[in-house]
N, C-alpha and C positions, 0 to 999 in steps of 0.2 A: 247159632251161628259165631264165630269167633269175631272178637271186635275187628280186628284186622280183615276179616274177610268180608266183615259188613261194609267196613270205610270203601274197599276197593270197590264193591260192586255199589255201591252207594255214588261214588265218584264217576263211574263209569255208565250210570245211568243218567248223569247229568246231561251228557254226551251223548245219548243214543236216541234216536228217532224213535225206535219201537223198542224202550226196554222191558226187559224181563225182571226185573228186579220188582217186589209185590209194590213196596213203599210207593211209586213211580205213580201207581193209579191215584195217589190222594192229590185231590185239589192243592193241598198248600205245597208238594213238591213240585207241581207246577210253575207257582210263584217260584219257589229256590232255584229252578232250574232257570227262570228268566232272568232274576238277580244276579245268577253267577254269568249266562251269557252276556247280560249288558254289561258286567263288569271285564269279561274278557275283549268285547268289542272297545269300549274305553280304553283298555290298554293299549289295543291295537292302534288307535287312533292318537293315543299321546305318543307311541313309539314311534310313527310313519308320519310325522305331521306333513313332510312335503308332499305324500303320496296322497293325502289327505286333500290337501288343499289342490292340489294338480287335478282332481277327479270329482271334489265336494262331497260333503259330509254323508247325504243320503249313499251314492255311489261307494262311497268307501267303506260304510257300515254293512251295506247288503252284503260286499265283498269278503267282509270281515266274518259275517257269520258264517258264511260257507266255509270260510278257513278254520274258524273255532270248532265248527262240528266235526270238521277232519280230522283236525290235529289239534286236540285240546292242550293247556298246560300241562306241562310235567314239573313244573319249579314254582313254588311260591314266590319266586321273586319275578313280580309283573313287569317289571323294567326289563326282564331278559326273554318274557313271551314274545313270540314271532320271529326267532329266530330264520325260520325257514320262512318267512313271507316273500321276500322276493322270487323267490324258486315256486312259490303258490302262482304267484300273479304272471309268471313266465308261461304257464299254463293254464292259465282263468281264462275261458274262452270269451268272455266279454270283453277283456282287455287286450284282445289281440290288433284291435287299431291303436293302440298304444306302446308300441315296442319301446319304448324308452322308460316305461314305467317301472320295471324290476329292476333298472339300475339305478333309480333312484329310491328305491326302495333299499337296494343295496346301501347306500350312501347314509341313508337313515339310521340303519341296522348300525354302519361303521361308527357313527356317532356314538350311539347306545355301549359299541365298544369300548370307544376311548374315554368316553365318560367314567366305566367304569372299572378301566384299566389300571396294572398297578402304577404305582408312582414310580419314579425313576429319575437320575440325575444326568440329563442330557450334556452332551458334549460340547464346548464351544470352540471355533477357530483358534481362540489363544492357547488352548490346551494342542490342539495338534499343532501348531505351530515351533512348540518346544520338542518335538519329534524330530529326528533327522530322517533326511529320503528314504535311507534304508530302512528304516523302521516303519516309516509310513506304509509302505508299498506293504510291509507285510502284516501290518496292522489288521486286528480283525475288531469291525463294529458291528453293531447289529440295531435293527431298528428300534426305534423307543418301544418300552411296552403297549401306549397307548397309541403308537402310530397304525393307521391303517390307509393304504393304497389301494388305486385300483386304475387300469385303464381303459376306456369303452370307445373302441376303435371308428365306430360307426355314427355316433350321434354326439353333441353335447351336452352329455349327461351330467357335468359338473354344474355347468351355467344354469342349468334346467332346475337342479337340486338347490343351487345357491339360491336362485332367485326365488324359492318358493320357502326354502329354510328362513329367507328373513325377510318373509312376506312384502316380496317386494312387487310394487305396480310399474315396472318397464313393460314399456310395449317394443321397446329396440329388439328388429328383426335377429332370429338367432342365427347364425353362422353354422351350417350344420357340418360340421365335420367331427372328427374324433378329437376327445379330451381325455385327460386323467384328473385325479382328485389325491389329495393326500390330507386327513386329517389325524392330529395327534391334540396330545395335553401334556405340553412340558411343564407346566405350572396346575393354577386352579382350573381353568375354563379350555374347552375343547376349541382349537381353532382350525382351522382351515385354508387351503390354497390349492389352484391350481397344480398339477404334474405334469410331468411332457412323458415322452415315451422312455425316453434314458430315465427318468427318476425312479419310474415304476423298475424299469430293469434292474438300476443300481441298487435298488431297495429289496428286490427278491435277492440277488446274489448275495447280500449281506444276511437276509435272512437264513439264507442255506450254509452261513458260516464260512463265505469265502472270503480271503483276506482282501483288503484295500483295493489295491493292485488289481486283481481279477475283477472285483464287481465294479471298476471303472473300465476296463475292457468288455464287460459286458454290457455296460450303457452304450459305449459308442459302437458296438455292435449294432445294436437295436436302434439306433441313432446316429446315424453316422456324422451328422453336424452338430452334435452333442458337444459342448462346453465343460471337460469336468471339473474346472477351478469354479463354474459358473453353478454348473451343477451343486456340488458340495458344500459352497456359501450359501445357496440356497437351501439345503436340508439343514444345515447347522443353523441357520437363523430360525426358522421353523422346530428347532428342536426335538428332531425326528431322530436322531441318532445317541446311543449311546455305546461306552464301551463293550464287547462281548463277554460274557461272563468267564468263559477261557482264556480271554486276554488279561481279564481282572486277575485271575488265578495264578496266570505265569508271571505276572509282574512282583 
């Protein structure tokens, strides 16, 4: 058997309930398999700390074992493992009574994405102030490479996530309404804040390459009471915006 074929069969047997790989019948292989499985579960628990705190370690690790068996890692960087864990939880029957869990998982994964994203220089209000009104309207800005944003229309997912990410013991009753979240990393550490529907629509438009004026229209269309000046100031303070690459080339 060629080395590459052996390695492929070996790796597949680690996650196969009934492996046909001959070495899988050896007692030592079971020890190796258990070690690999534990490592994958440990990685998921580290990558999804808010979810783990919500459901408890025992529940989480039992669910993670099911996920690992069905969706083993394909990347040696375990920090990146579990990108589809939120989708898995959405279809995981034991989590059916926890409809907010997939959203919390999405924010945990967004933290990892923000943490590992490329660095970039965020623009600020002082720079925008140097532009004429005409230039502002046609300016193309983009979300910071580390920016991740989500709108959850049916539940206070951001509040639930933030309390558990910070390991808060708050007993304050949740106001059950839709919420948004924005995570980014303009400098060394990941930061986060709540986001309005207008914020999310504005960032969506910027991500689609639309000029600032069109992004403002998208925000107001999504949220009629949106104050564009306040929205833009908030996103600038968060370090969530950069000059779009096409705009840099044109300047």
